[in-house]
N, C-alpha and C positions, 0 to 999 in steps of 0.2 A: 690704463697707465695713470698712476697718481701724479697729478700736477697741481692740485689745489691744496691749500693749507688749512682748509676747514676740517674740524674734527669729525671723523666718520661717525655716522649715526650709531647710537647704542654704546659708544665707548664712554667710560667714566674714569678718566685718567687724571690724577693729580698733577700739579705743576712739577715736572721733573727737573726744572732748572732751579728750584728752590730747596736749599738744604733742610728747611723745616719739614719738607715732605718725607725725608729719611730720618727725622729725629726720633720717631717712635718705632718704626720698623721699615724694612725694605718692602716697597709696594708690589709684592709678587702677584697679587690678583690683577692689578693693572697691567703688569708685564704679560700675563697670560692672555689678557684681552688683546693687547697689541700684537702678540705673536700670531694670534688667530685671524688677524685682519690683513687682507692683501696689501702689498706695498710696504712702505715705511711710514712711520708716524711723525708728523711735524709738531715740534714743541716750540712755541714762541719763547724767546729769551731776551732779556734786556742787555746782558753783558756777554762778552767772550765769543761773539759771533759776528760775521760780516753781514749777514742778511736777516738779523732780527730773530733768529731761532736756530734749531738744529733738528736733524733727522735722528730719531731714536731707532737703533738697530737691535732687535731682540731675538732674532732667530739664529741658531747655531751655524747653519750653513752660510747665511749671509755674512756673519762676522768672519768666518774662515775665508770666504772669497775676498772680502775687503783686505784682510791682512796678507793675502797672497799677492796683492796688486799695489805695492807702494808707489808705483809710477803714477797711478790715478788717484790713490788715496794716501796722502802724505802725512807724516808725523811732524813736519817742520814747524807748524804753527801752534803746537801744543798737544799734549796727550791726556790732559785731565781737565774737564770743564769745572769752573769757568776760567782757568788759566790757559785759555785758548785764544785764537785770533791774535797771536803774538806778533810783534814787529821784529824785523831782522836784527835789531840791536838789543833784544831782550836778554834777561839774565841766563836763559837756558839754551841759547843758540848753539853751544858746543856740547850739549848733553847727548850721550849716545841714544837715549830714548827718543830724542827729537831729531834724529837723523834718518835719512833714506839711503838706500844703496846708491853708489858704492861706498860713500863715506861711513855709513853705519857699519858695514862689514869690517872696515879698517879699525874703527874704534872698538867694536865688539871683540875682535880677535886679540886686541891688546891685553885683555884680562880674562878671556874665556877659559884659558887653560886652568886658571885657579878655581873654577867653579864646575868642572866636569864631575860626573857621578863618581868616578874612581878616586879623584882627588878629595871630594867631599867625604867619601867613606872613611878617609884617614882622619877626619875631624872627630869621628865618633867617640873615641876615648875621652878627649878633654871636654866635649859637649856634655857627655854623660856625667863627668865630674862636676861641671857647673850646675847641672840639673839636680844632682844629689845634694850639693851644698845648699841650693835654694830650698829644697824640701826640708833639709835639716834645720834651716833658719826659722821655719814656721812650726816645727814639730811641737813646741811647748806653748804655742799661742792658740787660745781658744777661738779667736776670731780675727779676721784680717781681710784686706782687700786683695782679691786674687789677681786683679789687673796690675796692681802696684807690685806685689811680691813675686809674681810669676810672669805675666805677659810683658811687663816692662823690663824686668831684671834679666831674664834669660836671653832674649835677643840682643839686648844692649851689651851684655858680657861677650856674647858670641861674636857680634860684629866688631867689637873692640879688639878681640883676639885675632880675627881674620885680617883686619887692616893694619894692626900693629899699634893701636892706641893703648896707653897705660890703662890698666883696669880701673883706676880711680877716676878716670875721665868718662865713665859710662853715662853719668848723668847728663853730660853734654850731648850725647847721642839722643837721649830721650827728649831733652829740651829742643834740640834742633829739629828733630822729626815732627814733634808736636807743633812747633812754631811754623814750620814750613807748610804743613798740611792745613793748619788753621788759616795761614795767610792766603793759601790758594783758594779758600772758600770765602774770603772777605771781599765784598763788593762795594764797601763804603767808599764814596768819593769817586767811583768810576764813572766815566762818561758812557753814553750809549754804545754798546758793542765792544768796549774796551776790555782788555785782558786783566785778570787779577794777578798775573805773573810778577808784576812789579812789586807786589807786596811781599815777595820772597827775597828781594834783592839784598836787603840788610842782613838777613840770616845767612844767605849764601856768602856774603862778604865776610861775615864772622867765621864761617866754616873754612873759607879760603885762607884766611889769615892763620888759623890753627893748622890747616893742612900744610901750608908752606913751611911753617915752623917745624912740624914733625918730619916733613920731607928732608929738610936740612939735617936733622938729627939722624935720620936713616942713612943719609949719604956718608956720615961719619961712622955710624954704627949699624951696618946692614943686618937684617934679620930675616927669618923665614915668614914674611908677611906681605900683604898687598901693597902697603906704602913703599916698601923696599923694591918689590918687583916692578910695579908700575912706574915708580920714580926712576928706575933704570931706563925705562923706555923714553923718558924725557931726555935723559943724559945722552942716549945714543941717537936721538932725533926721530924716533918712531912716533912719539906724541909731542904735541906742544904743551907748554905749561898750563894753558887754559884747559886743554883736553884732559890733562891729569887731574886738575881740580874738579872738573865735572864728573870724572869717574869716581872720585872720592865722595862727591855729593850724592851720586846715585847709590853707591854701595852703602853708605852710612844711613841715608834717609829711607830709601826704598827697601833696603835689606832689613832694616828694623821694623818698619811699619807693617809689612805683609805678615811677618811672623807674630808680631805683637797682636794684630787683629785675630789671627787664626787661633792663638793660644787662649785669648780671652773669650772669644765667641764660642769656641768648642766646649769649654767648661760650662758656659751659660746654657748651651743646648743640653748638655749632659745632666745638669742639675734641674732643669725645668721640664724635661720630657722623660717620662718613665721608660718609654720604648727605646729612646736613644740611649738612656742609661744602661738598660739591660743588654742591648745589642753591642754596645761598646765593651762592656765587661766580658761578654761571651766571645767576641772576636779577639780581644786581647788575650784571653785564656787560650785561644787557638793559635796564638802567635801571629796574628794578622794586624799588627799595629800600623803597617804601611797602608793597608786597605781602609782601616779606620780613619786615618788622617786624610787619605784621598777623598773619602766621603764627606768628612767634615768640611774640607776646603771647597769641595764642589758646592755644598749647600750654603756655605758662608760667603764665598767669592770675596775675599778681602778687598781687592780693588774692584768695586762694583762695575766700573766701566773704564774704557780707554777711548781716545778720540782720534779721528783722522779728518783731514781737510781735502776736499776735491780739488785737483789741480786743473780740471777742465770740465766743460759741460759733458754730461754722460747720462745714460739710462742705467739704473741699477735697481734690482728687485722690483721691476715694473714701476719705477719712480723716476721722474725727471730730476736729475741732480745738476745744480749750477756750479760753475767754477767758484771756489771759495766757500761752498756750503760745508758746514760742519756735520760730521756723522759721529754720534756717540754710540759706541758699541757696548751694550749692557751684558757683560759676562754673567751678572747675577740672574739675568733672564735666560740667556742661552744655556746656562748650566741646569736649567729645569725645562728644557725644550722637550715636549712629548714626542717629537719625531726622532729623538736621540735616546731618551731615557724612559724606561717603563717606571710607573709610579715615581715621577721625578721629585715630588716633595717629601718622599719618604727616605729616612736614613737607613741605608742598607749596605753594610760593608762587604756583603757577599754578591752584590749585583754584578751582572755580566758586563755592564758598560762602565768601565773603570776610568774613562777619559774625563778630562775637565778642561775648560777654557779659563780657569781661574788665573793661570799664568800666561795667558795669551797663546798665540800660535804664529807660525811663520817665522820670518827673520827676527821678529821682536819678542819671541818667546823668552820669558824671564830667565836670565842666567842664574839667578839665585834660587830657582825652584827646588833643586835637589837639597840645598842647604836648609831652606825653610821646612821642607817635609821631614828632613832628618831631625831637626830640633823638636818639632812637634811630636814625632813618633817616639823619640827617646823620652820626652816628658811623660807621655801616657804610659809607657812601659815602666818608668820609675815611680810614678804615682801608684800604680798597681802593686809594684814590689814593696813599696813603703807602707801599703795599706792605709793611705791617707784618705779618709772618708770625710766628705764635706757636704754641707747643705747650704742653701741660700739663707742669707741673714739680712735681707733687705732688698731693695729694688735695684736691679742692674740699671746703669745709665749709659745711653748711647752717645756717640759723638754727633757733631753737627756738620754733616758733609754730604755733598752730592756724589762723591767719588769713593771714599773709604768707608767700609762697613765697620766703623770703629765701635769699640766698647770702652768707655772711660772708667767705669767703676763696676766691680762685681763683689759685693760684700758677702763673705762666706763665714761659716763657723764649722769647727770640727765636730763630728758626730761621736 
């Protein structure tokens, strides 16, 4: 049983608590080493933990087991390192992502109907129209930043339409999401063990002010959108005002960021790797855009991790876990677990193992997964239909994050 925090012999793992570790690439070689080592891996960390570090969870089955047991492994103290070890009065305490059953189920049901696969399928015509418009906007441009013109534009327009924001406010979505996730990685001024969640409070307050203003407008002029539907739940007493604001927070920020990352990183992979390029084109020609997107998302893992905090002393994965220990579940590692996937580092849209943990599992599986996949699938279909051929036109730039597999710039030129 693992009970010591000394690094196992033979492991060469970079500091997983430092965003600089992920600034160049995801450390997949280190994750493979950790997966092959019995027990869990202890990562010392100065911030965001109660005990000076966290357990890195890298195996598929371990993550699934943790997500099955919210009674032992709670979301209440934060789900993204280092915005973890949060206090009860933190800015995210009414957020559905940071709730355990039964309250989590109550909040999730409030908006779940709006994100089911049948409902999302009805979004297809207007999402396709947004994508075609985006492609048309760059048709006469010899070079541009793909992240700016596609990865930021498309999900921002889609989320604005879903929640009922005016189209001209899409830049607010981009700004809020970028600011929130940057703040979550900012450890400046934090005391030992302290959470970075407070760095997001000002942005949340700004989003809350906007949401309440739009909520009042929807009360006067209801529409077929999420602000109207969820706002009605406040009126009838199903949700509190604070719970409504947190729902808007999650939908706007998380709904944008996951798709933003998937769009940017998938094109980077396509342009950098000839095998990915050829297999993408062939699978699209066979009408397999959904499988193409599943494989991109598996390999990208837009949120590289989610976190849980132990509610009691326990033994898990042959490791002694203490109450308040933080467990960081690395989806980016589990999605390349050799016990689940054959040739896990290879892009293969035809692979038999079509599953992914990129959207989590269990009660917290991402409600917006169907929407994100639909957006990216339509984009690849329309890029092929428009015969928009691109090449790299400079060095792609990654984000600075322990959590999000961000791409901030992707300079391209038309061929």
